[in-house]
N, C-alpha and C positions, 0 to 999 in steps of 0.2 A: 504494499500499499504505500502510495508517494507520498512523501511528508513536504509539509511549507518549512520553507524558512522564516526564522525569526522576524517581525518588523523591525526594521531601522526608526520608524516612527518618519520616515521621508519618501514622498511621492514616488514609483517606479518611473522614469523616462526609457520609452522603448529606444532600443538600437544604445543605448548608455554600458551596455553590459550585463543590464538583468534579466531576468528574465522574465519572458512576457507570453501569458495567457493564449495561446491560438485564439481566435474568432470562427466559431462552426457559422458552418453555411448555411444563408438563411437566415442570422442573426444581427441585428446590431451589433456595433462594437461596446465593450462594458465602458460605464461613466469611470473616470475617475471621482475616487473619494478623497475628498481634501479637508484638514482640520480644521475647527471652527478659529476664530479668532480666541486669542487667551489662553489657549489649549493647547495648542501647536500649531506644526506645520511653518510655513513661509510667512502666515499673516500677523505671527504672535513678535509683537516688540516689546523688545525687553527695556527696563527702566534706565533712565541716562544717568544715572547717580546709584553706585552701591548695586548691580542688578543679580548678586549671588545674593540668598536669604540663607543660613544657617541654620537650620529647622530642628526640633526635639520632637520624632515623632513617637505617638503614643503607642509602643512596641513594648510589651515587658522581657521581650526573650534578649540572656543578659550578653551574646552577641552580638545584638543590636544596638545596642547601650553607646550611643555614640549620636552625634549631630551628623545630618543630610545635607547635601547643599540642592537647592530649588532657585530656580529662575525667577525674577519678580518680575511679571509683566507691567506694561508702562501705566496701567490703568487700575493695578494695583500700589504704584510705588507710595502715595501717601498713606494708605492704610499698613502695608506690610512693616510695622514698624516692629522694632525689637521688642517684647515683653506680648504681640498679642496672638490671638487666637486665629489658627488658619486650619483649612483643609489642604490634605498635600495626596495625592497619589502616592501609592507604597506598595507596589508587586501589582495584583488584581483589584485591590479595595481601594477606597478613598478612606482613609486616616485623621483624625484630629493629633493638631502638634501644635509647639509654641515656635515663634520667629525667637531665636534668641542673639544673633546678629545680621548683620550686613556686612558684604563685601565685593572688592571689584574683581577677585577673581575666586576660581573655583580649582582645589585639585583634584578635580574629578577629570578623567581625560575623555569621557565618553560627553552626549549630548545631555543637556539637563532636562529633565522635566518642568513643567512652571508650576506656580502654584496655582490650585484648584479655585480657591476664593480664601479670605478674608472673611473671618467669621463675626470680628467684632474686633473694632479700632481701639476698646479698651484695654490699655496697656496693664495687663492682670498680671504678668509676671515678672515684680524686679530684678535687677541684675544681683542684688543684696539675695533675697529670696533662692534665686538660682544659685547661687555661689553653697547658699546652706543645702539646698535639696543635692547637689551635688556629694556636699561632705560627708551627708549622713549616709548618702547612697553606697558611697566608697566604706566609712566608718562599718556597716552589717552588710555587707557583703551582696550589697543589691543593685537593681537597676533605677537610673534616674527616671525613669517614666513611671514606677510603682510609687516614688515620693513625691514627685507631683502629683497624682493624684489624692494624695494625702495635704497638700499645702493650698492646695489652689482649688476653691468649691466649684459646682457646675455652674455653668453661665444661667441667669434666667435676665432674658431677654428686657422685659418689661421693666425689669429695675434700673438697668443701663439708662434708659431713656427719661427716667424721674428730673428734675429740674434741680441743678445743685442750689443748695441752699447755704446759705452763711453763716460766720459762727458769731454770733453776738451774745455771748457769754465768758464774764470773766472767771478766773482761778479763784477761788479761797485764797486766804492771805497767809504768805508765806509763814512758815511756824521758824522762831529764834530759835537757829541751830550755835549758838556762842558758847562759850565755856561753861558760863553762868545759867548758865539757861537747861530746863528740863520738860526733855520730851517722853514719849510712855519707855521709849528706847530705851532709856536710862537705865534701866532696872536690870539691862544686858550689859554685860563686858565686852565692850566694842561695839557697841550697837550705835552710839550716837558718831563715833569715830567714821564707822560706815555708811551713815547718811552726811557728814562732811565734807567725804571722801569723793561721795554722789554728788553732791550740790557743788563743787569744786571744779566737775567734770571729769573727774577721775571713773575707774572700772576696776571698784573692787568686788572681790568675788568671797562671800562669805558662807558657811554652814548656819544652818538657825535654831535651837534648839527653844520653839516655843511653852512658854508658861502659859497655866489657865487662865483664862480671862476671869473678871471681878465682875460677878454680874448684879444686876440691881432693877428692880422692880420698879423703880421711877423710870421717869423720862421719857421719851418720844417716842422712842425702841425699845422696851426690855429685853428682844431677843437679841438687839448685840451686844456682846460684853462688853465691858469699859477696860482698856488695854489687853483687849485679845487680841489674837494674830488677825483679826480683818480690821482692825483700829489700827495696828501699827503697818499692814500691809497701807492701807492710805495714807499715814505718813510716809513711808518710803515714794510713793507712787506723786504724792504733790512736792515733793524735793525735788523727783525728775524735772516734773513740768515745772517747776519754777527757773530749773536751770536751763529748760529750752528745750529737754529733750524728750523723747517719748517713752511710754512706759509699757509693757506687758506681763499680765499676771497667767499663769496658768495653775488652772486647780481640777481636782477629780472626776466633780459630776456636777450637774445644774446644783446642788443643792448648797454647795459652797460656790456658787458662781453667784444666787442669788443673796446669801450671807454677806458675801463680800458689798453686793450691790447695796443694799440696805444700807453698808458701811457707809459706802459713796457717796450716796444720796444726805444721810446725816452730816458728812462731813459740809457739805456745798456743791459736790460734785454733782453736773447732770448727763443724765442717759442721754444718748444721742437717739433718737426717736422721729417715724415718718411722720413727713406735715408740718415739723415743728423747724425753729432752729436749730442748728448745728449744735449736740452737747458735748459735754466732755470729754466721755468715753464708749464703746460700744462693747456689747456681748457677743461673743462667737458661739453659737452652740447650734448643733444637729436641732434639739429639739424646740429650737423657736421656728424652722420653717427654712425651706430653702430660700425664698422670698428676703427673710428678714437677713436670715445669715449672708445672704451674696450683697445684700444693701452695705451690712457694716463692713462686710472686706472692702467695698467700692471706697465705702468714705475712708479707709486707712489708705488703702490704695494711691488714692487723690490727694492723701496730706491734709482732708479736712476733719478728722479728728487723730490725736497723737495719742489715745489710752486706750488698751484693749484689754480685757477678761474673757476667759473664756476655759473649754475645755481642751484635751489634749492636740487637736490639732490646731488651734489656736498658737504651738509653738512657733507658728511658720507665718502666721501676720504678717502681713506688711507694712511693720509701722515703721513712720520716718524718723530718721534719727534716733534709733532707738536708743536708751543710754540706761534704762534698767527692765531686765528680764528676771520674772519671778516663777521658781517653782515649787507650789506650797503642796506638802503633804507628799513628797515624792513615795516613800512606801507604800501609799494606794496604787493596789492591782489596775485601776483605768487608766493609769498613767504609763501602761503597757501597750502600746498599739498591735491588734488584733491581725491588721495586715502585715504583709511583705511588703519591708526588708523587717520589719518588727522594732521600730525604734522606740526608745523612751525617751517621755518628754524630758527628764533629768540630764540626758546627754544629748540629745537635742538642743537645749539651751546651754549647753556649756559649749557645743562646737560653736554655738550663734556667739557668744560671748568671745570666744576666740577670733573669731572671723570680723566681726564689727567693731569689737573692743567695748563694749557695753558693761556696765557691771551684771552681777548673779548673785542670786538669794536663792537659796535652796532650804527651805522652813520646814516643820514638822513639829507636832509634841512628842514625837519620838525622833529616832534620829537611823538610818540606813548603815549600811554595812558599807555601801557604795560611796556616801556623803559623806564617812569617816576614812576611806578613801583618799578621797578628795582633802582633808585635811592631813593626815598620817605623809602624802606626798608634798606639802606646801602648797599645792595649788590654789586652794582657797583658805582662809581663815574663820575661826571659831567666832560664832558669838551666842552666848551663854549666858543666862543668870546665876550670880555666886550663891553655895549653898544655904548659905542663910535669908536668902530672897526665896529659892525654892523652899525651903520651909514654911518661909510665911505665907507662898499662894496655893502649894498643893495642898488639896485635900488631904487627912489624912487616912492612910490606907492600912487594912487589917485583913490578913491571910489568916484562913480557915481551912487547914487543913487536918487531917484526922489526928494529931499529934494535940493540935490546940482543941480540939474537939471530946478531947480525952473524957474530961470532966462531964461531958453533958448528958451522958450515959446510953441507953438504947436510942435515944434522937439524934445521935451522933452520927449514925450509917445511915440516916434519911438526905436523899439528894438535897433537901433544902432545911438541914439542919434546925433545930430550936433555935439557935444561935439568930440565925438568919431571920428565924420569922419575928424575932425581936427588933431586930437591926431592921425591916421593913414597916413595921409597925411604929418604931421612932419617928424614922423619916418623915411616915406619912404625917405627923403632928404637926411638921414643920412645913409642907408644899409637896410636891410630885418626888417620885421613887422611881428610878429606870433600874430596870432590870435584864441585863445581859442574858442571851442565849444561843449560845455557838450553832446550833441548828434550829434550822426551821420547819414547819408543818407542824405535825400533831406529832405521831412516835415514828421517827423516820426510819429507823433499823431496831428490826425484831429475830429473835433467835429461836430455835426449838427448845420449849419448856424442859425436855427431857435431859438432851445429851447438850445441851447451849450451842450448838452449831449453827451458825449465823443462815439467816434465811435468805434463798437467792433466789431470782426468776428461772424458770426453766428455759426462756428462748434464750435470753440475753447475759444471764448469771448477775445482772445487778441487784443489790441489797432490796428486799420487800421493807415495804412500811406499811401500816395502819392510819386512815383517813380519820378525820375527826368524827365523821358519822359514824363509825362504827362497823363498819361496811366490812367487805373483803380487803383481805393484805392486796397492795398493790406495787408493782417496782418501779421505783424511785428514777429508773433510769428511762425506759421504752414505755411504762405508763402500763403494762397491761395487767390482768387480772390474775390474783391466784386463788382462786376462793378455792379449788379441789388442790393446796398445798400439803407437800409429803417430806418430811425430813428424810434425805435419801440417806443419812447413817445412820438411824433409828425405827424409821418407817414413824414417828411420829405426827401427829397434827395441830398438837397444841403450840400456840406461840407466847414467848414474853418480851416484854420492850426491852430495848438495850441501851437506848437514847431516846431522850425526849427533847420535842422539838419547842417552838416559841410556845405554840396553836395549843397544846397539854399544858406550857407551864401559866400561860395566862388562865387556862381553866382551873387550873389547882388553886392560884393565888384568890382568882374571884370568889372561890366554896371556904375561902380561908380567911376574907375581909369584905363580908358583906356587905354594900349598902356604898365600896369603895370604886369610882372607875375604873376600869381596866381597858388600855390601847395596847392594838398591839401593831408594830410598826416592821414592814421589812414584806419581800419581794414575796408574790403567791400568797398571801393574805386578804381578807376582803376588803380593808381602808389602805390597802399598798404601803408605800413607807409615807409617813408620817414628816413633815417637815416642819410644823410649832408646834407644841402644849402651851395649858396658859401652866399659871400661878398654881392653882387651886391643888389640892390634895388628889394625887391618882395615880395610880399605877400604869406603867409606862414597860410595857415587853418588847423588843427589840433583840434584832440579828446581829451581828456587826458591821458594820457600817450604815446601819438603815438607822442609830438614833438620832430623835428629835431633838431640837433645841428648844429647852424650857426657859419660859419667860422668867428673868431672875436666876436663874439655874436649878439643878435638881437637889433638894436635901440632900438625897445620899442613892448611892448608887452600885449595886450588888451584880456582882458577875460570877456568875456560873457556870460549872463545869470545868474547872479551871484545866483539870486534864486532856481534856478532848483537844482544848485550842494549843498545848505546851510540847506534846509528846507527837514524835513523827519523825521519820528519816530526811526528812528534805531540810536544805539547806536554810528557809527562808524562816522556818518553824516557830524559833524563838523571835527573830525579827517580828513575825507577824502578829503574833501573840500579845509581843507588847505592846505593839504596833494598836492594836483594838482595843485592848485595854486603858492605855492613857487616851484614846482618842473617846471613848465613852467619860471617862473620868475627870477628862477637861473640862465636861458640861456640869460638873456639880460647884456647888459655892466654894469660895475658899475656906480655909481654918474657921476664920473669926466669924464665920457666917452661920457656921456649924455644918459645912460639909463635911462629907464623910462616903467612905469606901470600903465593901467588902467584897474579898475574892475567895470565892467557896472550892474547893475539889485541894488533891493531891496532885499540884501541877508541879513542872518543872521549877526546883528550888532556885535555880538563876535568876528565873524571867519575874518568878514571884520577890524574891529579893529585889531584883530591880525596880518593880511595881513600887513595892513599901518605900525607900528609897527615894523614887522617882529619880532613876539614873539611867535615862535610855543610852547618854553617852558613854557611860561604865561597860554597858551591856554591848554596843555596838564596838567599842574599843575591844574588849575580852576575843569578842568572834571573829573580829580581822583580825587579831592576833594567829587563832587556831587555826585559819584558812590558809594565813601563810606560810605557818609552819607546814601546812598540810598540802599547800600547792594546789587550795582551792580560789575558784573565783570570788572577791575582786582582787586577790592577788597577783593572779594570771588572768591574761585573755581566753576565750574560748568559744570555739564554733562545733556545731553538732552535724553531721551527716547522718542522716538517715533516711533508709529506701529498702530496695531489693540488695544483695550480698554483693550480687557481679557487679554491678553501676556501682557501690560503693566502694569497693576495692579498687575499680578500676578511676575512680574519683583520686583517691589516698595515691593508687600510683605514680598519678602525674604530678601530685599539690608539690610543689616546691614552698617546704616551709623555712621561715626564718630561722636565724641561730637561738638555739637553746629549745625549740618549740617539739614537742612530742606528741604521738597519738597512743590513744587509751582506745582500745577493741579494734574490729568491729565486734559486737557481743548482740546477740538473739534481743530484745526486745517483746514484752507481748503486750497485746491491745494497742492501741493511740499510740501512735511515737509524739514527735515531737509537736509544739504549736505549729496549726497549719496543715499537718501532714496527714496527707489521705493514707486508707490501709484496704482501697479495695482490691478486690483478688485483680480487676486489671491492671494498676498499677505494679501489683506485687510480683506477680505470676505465678504458673501453675502451683506453687509450694507455698504462697503464701507467706512467706518468712522475712521478716521484717528486721533487719539490722540497724545499730546506731555506733556512730564512732564518734568519739570525740578529740580532737585537736585543741592543744593549748601552747599557747607560747607567754613566755614574761610581757607583764604590762605593759613595756614599751614597745613593744614589737605585735601589740594588737593591731594597728592599722594595716602592718605587712601583710597579716597573716588574714584579713579581711580581704584585700587586693588581690592577694594566692586567692585565696578562694572562690573570687569573683572572675577572675581567669580561670580557672579549672570548669566553673560550671559554663562560661562562655565557649570555653574548647567542645565540652560537652555536648550544649546546644549545635555550636556547628556542623558538628558530624554527624547529628542527629542518633546517637548512641541509644538503643533500648534501655528496656527497666525506667528506675524511677531513683531521683535522688533530691531530697529536701534540703538545704542548708541553711541553717538561724547562726547569728552570731548570738552570744550574751544569754544562752538561754538560762533559765530561773534554776531548773534542776538538770543535774547531769543524768541521773538514770529513771 
């Protein structure tokens, strides 16, 4: 069967040496096909100045992670400026892309394809954000196209044509930062020095351990703590703005964004809103909808607003002349992006601080090991309160272990011992009481009543739980009912509870304290996650991270099931447990106002002791020393390769490791692999074997490792090798 030669994009000229289809007798000669002007062919007129555009095409393949040259038609010359969205022909498809630069010549020897069209003349990709996206892609062994999807929100055409509004609001007066003045930052060693350095145009970098706020029921908004983390962030933002520079604050979730918004409003800063004059700050939240988020993004991109607050995608916000970047509560898992290349907000803002010379503040009520590593390396300075201030501000914490409860008699063996009941009763006499429960649901885990073997689903082997309505046991993974369950070990049919969830805890507390309002906050509950509660006496049962703010603060905080949070094999178990406890305890009133905290259960004594002393920095320092001795992150940087064994071994064979690098594995892993890893039979092969290899290098060689992994992935993609390999840098857990 004859084959056609590839088209060169030029018309064939008879007699010029090219093949010609002969005309059949009795038929008219074939009509010549010419390309339309602006698409190609002789009718295309290129731009007179800088006719070549370098375009980043939305193609995530690693071997195509570069810019491509396209011809700029004269009709698109004015609109095809760096930073705008365009449509280009790539292979057999029309794909989205961004123009990143223009030039006179191209390094491509062949004929350039022209731009298909300029989608919008709005320059949404600034050079600063582009450089940041490149740095993030290289840091995490990812592609630039994947990072750009995180950085630039989808276009909303109607929002782009809205009239520009003038800014006619003035900033609140600047705070006196002289040596004799005192601000809320005065309670922290190094706090006011950080602000003075920022006000002078410097770029200080600090790790801040925040104290609990001073809650008061008086005032315009009692849900905002005096001298709490939100009020101190407002002070830092004002200092940056009075210095003529922009500010960016990235928080874990919408509830924290709302809390900071209330503090900004109370300080006289106006939120930017559609239909009004431009305000002082914008919010970047997916929950606000596509139109509002794009409107806020454009206000920053056009330089109309200089302060942005939002969740993790806001780390890429195009704030003009950025002077201050803040990552609040970096231990919260919401800061870790769930899409490739899985960047973390803390690391993105650290890279941005290096690239732009802006100040960086990493803050939390606790402290992560990664933040402690920044301090140990000298890259950042510590901002923390002296011990005497901590003792005066932190609530009194009492750990009720089995040894402490020995004098309680038979009631000591209960999940909520008699001492805890008295603690709750005394707290209700003065205001609301917060009860934190590690597990959600009614009875999330059950076991055989005879042999104590955990009850599992017959289909997916997930744990079985009991619903609140007393129905049949149900799998907590796939949701299947197990009405005819039988134990695989002893053939028993009776079940007993192993772990109790927040709904069952609320039911028990409601029976013990009749007439007291009981509220349940958490995902999957009837009321959902509650934001605020009043200062009236009430029992608030919450899962970690869903604790509502109480007007005036909680009178008491009860932390149940300490062993559930503190015991495990993961690297982050102790960090996460202390973080969840301090986050809840920080919502309690200060000791002078009667605030008290009780933790119940035989948890890890190291974590319980850190909570009693209110010493998250000490625990972070201890964990960092242990990980350094054992060669674990963050002392080292690691990359995980997860996939089929032949594919992983082939990648390891071609991987060129930096000096001091090493490989652990590959080893067989059960179940799902790393974050984002697919384990379908189509990807894993007929045997379905999933393996994982860990590549680790000294911290200083981390970027070299990321580039080496990125190059290996690119070679694999260019050769179209079979099998599947998922690559991820800085995995949270190694096994």
